[in-house]
C-alpha positions in Angstrom: 38.1 8.8 -48.7 38.6 6.0 -45.6 36.1 6.2 -42.1 39.5 6.9 -40.5 39.9 10.2 -42.6 36.1 11.3 -41.5 36.1 14.0 -38.7 33.0 15.8 -39.4 29.2 14.7 -40.6 26.4 17.4 -41.2 22.9 15.6 -42.0 20.6 18.5 -42.2 16.9 19.9 -43.3 16.4 16.5 -44.2 13.4 14.3 -42.8 14.6 12.3 -40.8 12.5 10.9 -38.3 14.5 8.3 -36.1 18.7 7.5 -35.3 18.6 3.9 -34.8 21.0 1.9 -33.1 25.1 1.8 -34.0 24.5 4.3 -36.7 27.6 5.4 -36.7 29.6 2.4 -36.0 33.0 2.7 -37.2 34.0 5.8 -37.0 35.9 5.8 -34.5 37.9 9.4 -35.3 34.5 11.5 -35.8 34.7 15.1 -34.4 32.2 16.7 -34.9 28.5 15.5 -35.5 25.6 17.9 -37.1 22.3 16.3 -36.8 20.4 19.6 -37.1 16.7 21.0 -39.0 15.5 17.2 -39.0 12.3 15.8 -37.7 14.2 13.6 -35.0 11.6 12.2 -32.7 13.4 9.1 -31.2 17.1 8.2 -31.2 18.5 4.8 -29.9 20.0 4.1 -26.5 23.3 3.5 -28.5 22.8 5.3 -31.7 26.3 7.3 -30.6 27.9 4.2 -29.9 31.8 3.3 -30.4 32.1 7.5 -31.1 35.0 8.1 -28.9 36.9 11.3 -30.5 33.6 13.3 -30.9 34.1 16.7 -29.2 30.9 18.4 -31.0 27.4 16.8 -31.2 24.3 19.1 -32.8 20.5 17.7 -32.6 19.5 20.9 -32.5 16.0 21.9 -33.8 14.4 18.6 -34.2 11.3 16.9 -32.8 12.9 15.5 -29.7 10.4 15.6 -26.4 13.0 13.4 -24.3 16.3 11.2 -24.9 17.3 8.1 -23.6 19.1 7.8 -20.8 22.7 7.5 -20.9 22.5 8.3 -24.9 26.0 10.2 -24.3 27.7 7.2 -22.4 30.9 6.8 -23.8 31.2 9.9 -25.4 34.2 11.4 -23.4 35.5 13.5 -25.5 32.2 15.5 -26.1 33.3 19.2 -25.0 30.1 20.4 -26.6 26.5 20.1 -27.1 23.4 21.7 -28.7 20.3 20.4 -28.5 18.1 24.0 -28.5 14.9 24.2 -30.6 13.6 20.7 -29.3 10.5 20.7 -27.1 11.4 18.6 -24.0 9.2 17.1 -22.3 10.8 17.4 -18.4 9.7 14.3 -16.3 11.1 11.8 -15.2 12.1 10.2 -18.3 14.5 13.5 -18.6 15.8 13.3 -14.7 18.7 11.4 -16.4 19.6 14.2 -18.7 19.5 17.1 -15.9 22.0 15.3 -14.1 24.5 14.8 -16.5 24.2 18.5 -17.3 25.2 18.7 -14.0 28.1 16.9 -13.8 29.7 16.5 -17.6 32.7 18.7 -18.3 30.7 19.7 -22.1 29.2 22.8 -22.6 25.2 22.8 -23.2 23.5 25.7 -24.9 20.5 26.7 -23.2 17.5 24.7 -23.7 14.2 24.9 -22.5 11.2 23.1 -21.1 8.0 22.6 -23.0 5.7 20.2 -20.9 4.5 19.5 -18.0 2.9 23.1 -17.3 4.4 23.2 -14.2 8.0 23.3 -15.9 6.6 25.3 -19.2 9.7 27.7 -20.0 11.8 26.7 -17.7 15.4 26.4 -18.4 16.3 22.8 -18.1 20.0 23.5 -17.2 18.9 25.1 -13.8 16.7 22.2 -12.8 17.6 20.5 -9.5 17.3 16.7 -10.6 16.1 16.3 -6.3 13.5 18.1 -7.3 11.8 14.8 -9.8 10.3 12.7 -7.7 10.6 9.6 -10.1 9.8 6.7 -7.0 6.4 5.2 -7.1 4.2 2.2 -6.4 1.9 0.0 -7.7 -0.1 -3.4 -6.5 0.5 -5.7 -8.7 -1.7 -9.3 -9.1 0.2 -11.6 -7.5 -1.8 -14.8 -6.9 -5.6 -16.0 -6.9 -6.7 -18.6 -3.5 -10.0 -20.4 -5.3 -12.0 -19.9 -2.4 -14.2 -17.2 -0.7 -13.1 -15.5 2.6 -14.6 -12.7 5.0 -12.0 -12.1 6.9 -7.9 -12.4 7.0 -4.8 -11.8 9.0 -1.3 -11.9 9.4 0.6 -12.8 12.4 4.6 -13.8 13.4 5.3 -16.7 15.1 8.4 -18.8 15.9 10.6 -16.1 13.4 7.9 -17.0 10.5 5.3 -15.1 9.2 2.0 -17.0 8.8 -1.7 -15.9 7.3 -5.2 -17.1 8.8 -8.2 -17.0 6.7 -12.0 -17.2 7.7 -13.5 -19.1 5.0 -17.4 -18.9 6.2 -19.1 -21.2 3.7 -17.0 -23.8 3.7 -16.4 -23.9 7.6 -12.7 -23.5 8.6 -9.7 -21.6 9.5 -6.8 -21.5 6.5 -3.4 -21.1 7.4 -1.3 -20.3 4.8 2.8 -20.1 4.7 5.1 -19.0 2.3 6.9 -21.4 -0.5 10.4 -20.4 -0.8 10.8 -22.6 -3.8 7.4 -22.2 -5.9 7.5 -18.9 -4.3 3.5 -18.9 -3.7 2.0 -19.4 -0.4 0.5 -22.5 0.5 -2.0 -24.1 2.5 -0.3 -26.1 5.6 -3.4 -26.1 8.1 -7.1 -25.8 9.1 -9.2 -25.3 11.8 -12.7 -26.9 11.5 -15.5 -24.4 12.1 -19.1 -23.5 11.4 -20.0 -20.0 9.8 -16.9 -18.3 10.4 -16.6 -15.1 10.3 -13.2 -13.9 12.2 -9.8 -16.4 13.1 -8.1 -14.1 15.2 -4.5 -15.0 15.9 -2.8 -14.1 19.3 0.8 -15.3 20.4 1.5 -14.8 24.1 5.0 -15.5 25.1 5.7 -18.9 23.0 2.1 -19.6 22.2 -0.3 -19.1 19.8 -3.9 -19.0 20.3 -6.6 -18.6 17.6 -10.4 -16.6 18.2 -12.6 -19.0 16.0 -15.4 -16.3 16.0 -19.0 -18.4 15.1 -22.4 -17.3 13.6 -23.8 -20.6 15.0 -22.3 -22.8 17.6 -20.6 -20.6 20.0 -17.2 -19.3 19.7 -14.0 -21.0 20.7 -10.2 -20.5 21.3 -7.8 -22.7 19.9 -4.2 -23.1 21.1 -1.7 -25.1 18.9 0.1 -28.1 20.8 3.7 -27.9 19.5 4.5 -31.4 20.4 1.8 -33.0 18.1 2.2 -29.9 15.5 -1.9 -29.3 15.8 -4.3 -26.9 17.0 -6.9 -28.4 20.0 -10.0 -26.3 21.1 -8.8 -25.6 24.5 -12.0 -23.0 25.3 -15.8 -22.7 24.4 -16.6 -18.2 24.5 -19.8 -17.7 26.9 -22.9 -18.1 24.4 -24.9 -15.9 26.7 -22.3 -12.8 26.1 -21.2 -13.6 22.4 -24.7 -14.1 20.4 -23.5 -12.8 16.9 -19.7 -12.0 16.4 -18.6 -9.4 14.0 -15.2 -8.5 14.7 -12.3 -9.6 16.8 -9.2 -7.0 18.3 -6.1 -8.5 20.2 -3.9 -5.7 22.6 -1.3 -5.7 25.5 -2.0 -3.4 28.5 0.8 -3.6 30.9 2.1 -6.6 29.9 -1.3 -8.4 30.3 -3.0 -9.8 27.1 -6.9 -9.1 25.8 -9.0 -9.2 23.1 -12.2 -7.7 22.9 -15.3 -9.6 20.6 -18.0 -7.3 19.5 -21.0 -8.9 19.2 -23.9 -7.2 16.3 -27.3 -9.2 17.9 -29.5 -7.4 19.7 -29.5 -9.9 22.5 -25.3 -10.1 22.7 -23.1 -7.6 24.8 -19.4 -6.6 23.0 -17.3 -8.2 26.0 -13.3 -7.6 26.7 -11.5 -11.2 27.7 -8.4 -11.3 30.0 -5.6 -13.7 30.0 -4.7 -15.3 33.3 -1.9 -17.3 32.5 -4.1 -20.7 31.7 -6.7 -19.6 30.1 -9.2 -16.3 29.0 -12.1 -14.9 30.8 -14.5 -12.3 30.6 -12.6 -9.0 32.0 -15.5 -6.8 30.9 -18.6 -6.3 29.0 -19.0 -2.7 27.4 -22.6 -2.7 26.9 -25.5 -4.7 25.4 -28.2 -4.1 22.9 -26.0 -2.1 20.3 -25.6 -4.0 17.9 -21.8 -3.4 17.5 -20.1 -3.9 13.8 -16.4 -3.2 14.6 -14.0 -2.4 17.5 -10.8 -0.7 17.3 -7.8 -0.9 19.8 -5.4 2.4 19.6 -3.7 5.1 21.7 -4.7 8.6 22.2 -2.2 10.6 23.9 -0.3 7.0 25.0 -3.1 6.1 26.8 -5.2 2.7 25.7 -8.9 3.4 23.8 -11.7 1.4 22.0 -13.7 2.6 19.3 -17.1 0.9 18.8 -18.9 1.3 15.7 -22.3 0.4 15.6 -25.6 -0.2 13.7 -27.6 1.9 16.3 -25.5 5.1 17.3 -22.6 6.8 16.6 -18.8 5.9 17.2 -18.2 5.5 20.6 -14.7 6.1 22.1 -13.7 4.2 25.7 -10.8 5.1 27.9 -8.6 2.7 30.2 -8.6 3.8 33.8 -5.5 2.4 34.5 -6.7 2.1 38.6 -9.7 0.0 37.6 -8.2 -1.6 35.0 -11.0 -1.2 32.6 -12.5 0.7 29.8 -14.5 4.2 30.7 -16.7 5.3 28.4 -15.5 8.9 27.2 -17.3 10.5 24.5 -18.6 9.7 20.7 -18.1 11.0 17.3 -20.4 13.0 16.7 -22.1 13.5 13.5 -21.3 10.3 12.4 -24.2 8.0 11.6 -24.1 4.2 10.3 -20.5 3.8 10.5 -19.5 0.2 10.2 -16.1 0.3 11.0 -13.1 2.3 12.4 -9.5 2.0 11.6 -6.7 4.0 12.6 -3.2 5.0 11.5 -0.6 7.9 12.0 1.2 10.2 10.0 4.4 11.8 11.8 3.3 10.9 14.6 -0.6 13.0 14.5 -3.2 10.6 14.6 -5.9 10.0 12.2 -8.9 7.5 11.8 -10.7 6.0 8.6 -14.4 5.4 9.5 -16.1 3.3 6.8 -19.9 3.8 5.6 -21.9 1.3 3.3 -24.2 4.0 2.6 -22.7 7.5 1.9 -19.5 8.9 2.4 -16.3 7.4 4.3 -14.2 9.8 6.2 -10.7 10.6 7.4 -10.5 12.3 11.0 -7.4 14.1 12.4 -7.2 13.8 16.3 -6.6 17.5 17.5 -5.9 17.1 20.7 -9.2 16.5 22.2 -11.8 15.1 19.5 -11.5 13.9 15.7 -12.3 16.1 13.7 -13.5 15.9 9.7 -10.5 16.3 6.9 -11.7 14.1 4.2 -14.6 13.0 2.9 -14.5 10.0 0.4 -17.4 8.4 -1.8 -18.0 4.9 -0.7 -21.4 3.7 -1.6 -21.6 -0.1 -0.8 -17.9 -0.5 1.5 -17.7 -2.4 4.1 -14.4 -1.9 5.0 -11.7 1.3 4.6 -8.6 0.0 5.3 -5.3 2.3 6.5 -2.2 0.3 6.1 1.9 1.4 5.8 4.3 -0.2 3.1 7.9 1.6 3.9 7.5 5.5 3.8 4.2 5.2 2.0 1.0 5.2 4.1 -1.9 3.7 1.8 -6.1 3.8 2.2 -7.9 0.5 0.4 -11.5 1.1 0.2 -13.7 -1.7 -0.6 -16.8 -1.9 -2.5 -19.2 -4.2 -3.7 -20.6 -2.5 -6.7 -17.5 -1.1 -8.1 -14.0 -1.5 -8.1 -11.8 -1.4 -5.4 -10.2 2.2 -4.3 -6.7 2.2 -3.7 -5.5 5.8 -1.9 -1.9 6.6 -0.9 -1.4 9.7 1.7 -0.1 12.7 0.4 2.2 14.5 2.6 1.4 18.0 1.2 -2.1 17.8 0.9 -2.4 16.2 4.5 -5.0 13.5 2.9 -5.6 10.6 0.4 -5.5 10.3 -3.2 -6.3 8.4 -5.8 -3.7 5.7 -6.7 -5.2 2.4 -8.1 -8.3 0.5 -8.9 -8.6 -3.2 -7.8 -10.8 -5.6 -9.4 -11.5 -7.5 -5.8 -15.6 -8.9 -5.4 -17.3 -7.7 -2.3 -13.7 -7.7 -0.2 -14.2 -7.8 3.6 -11.0 -7.5 5.0 -7.3 -6.9 3.9 -3.6 -7.4 5.3 -0.2 -7.1 4.8 2.7 -9.4 5.0 6.4 -9.7 4.4 8.6 -11.4 3.3 11.8 -12.6 1.5 12.1 -8.4 1.4 8.9 -8.5 -0.5 5.5 -6.9 1.0 2.0 -9.0 -0.2 -1.3 -7.2 0.2 -3.9 -10.1 0.8 -7.5 -8.9 0.0 -10.4 -11.3 1.4 -13.4 -11.3 -1.1 -16.6 -12.4 0.2 -18.1 -13.4 -3.7 -14.9 -14.5 -5.3 -11.4 -15.6 -5.2 -9.2 -14.1 -2.2 -7.0 -12.1 -4.5 -2.9 -11.5 -3.6 -0.9 -8.2 -4.6 2.6 -7.5 -4.4 4.0 -4.1 -3.6 6.3 -2.8 -6.2 8.3 -0.1 -6.2 9.2 1.7 -9.9 11.8 4.3 -11.0 10.0 6.1 -13.5 13.4 8.0 -14.3 14.5 4.4 -16.2 
């Protein structure tokens, strides 16, 4: 009998475990296909290719847990599909089938989920495709920079995105840009320094300044000379006030630019500096003798605040006094000793802070209108950085460690807290920053004892 005379095929009660690619090629007139009571575990995506006349397909009572996407594509004549008796795993890989069942003109007999437990026993025919969240993300290793670093910052200048990295052992601030041809980050300039701990960029109007904080030899401010295309030192920072800088934060209040340096020495003083149009001058010393390790600028109830972390006291919150144009001490964060750093983030206009502790547990706290309240404890032995950051609609928190893998957490909106997401192998991380280039997102991680690492943020569709 010629192939075009075959209208019905039955494959029942056999030991078939798979249906291969183009298994029925050459049977364009086949109308009924029964592959029942076998041991079919897998079907190739194009297994039914060419069956333009097929109106009835049965894959009932096999060992199928999923089906390849669009396996029924091209079967325009289908009016009946039988998938009963299979133990389907109702996950993202099966989302396409649910969408197909909602849109096809073919009748599909009732089938049920075997897994996962949340869907076990539910009718697949009744599931809503929108209930499957199949978009996820990951940070994939992209580039290693063969030097150690202690701080890393990204900034935009002249419509380009740049990165500046402090290298304490080589004694320089390194500037990186994106090579659009080679698709890597490359070095394009440096500022020589001594025992550098922070290279902080600050753009005022059209001018780029770099605050270079050093452990020895004093700290300095550089300006990019656009005519000579190089950095020139324009100012020294008072060595009597800043003896052992540990962090620099920049901010703007009422169109005036400021920066603050946290001083971690016993004799120094955390100091706010103000731009006066020609240079920066000391505007306010917040307090001496407290060995501050970190300073964070944030707005609480639309008012400027600073949070100072210290090795000798609990984190202190300062509020901007608008009439005096100074910061006043407001309160401290109770029961939070030995906090190395505080970083803030927002989710749906709610304000949160991440508090980093080297010994003990780090914390996530939420502003309730009058104080910060603890909402989550995160194990963090050996951590010196707990950095929140957002990519598109995803909020992350990354917790570095000197003793184990760096932990990436992702914010769970339903739980209103961070959940474990990914581990990254970074030696002694000290800082993280995010940079967006060519519609791609990169996470840069400084490493005090290894290579500075660059990761790309990838968006994955689990339904494919």
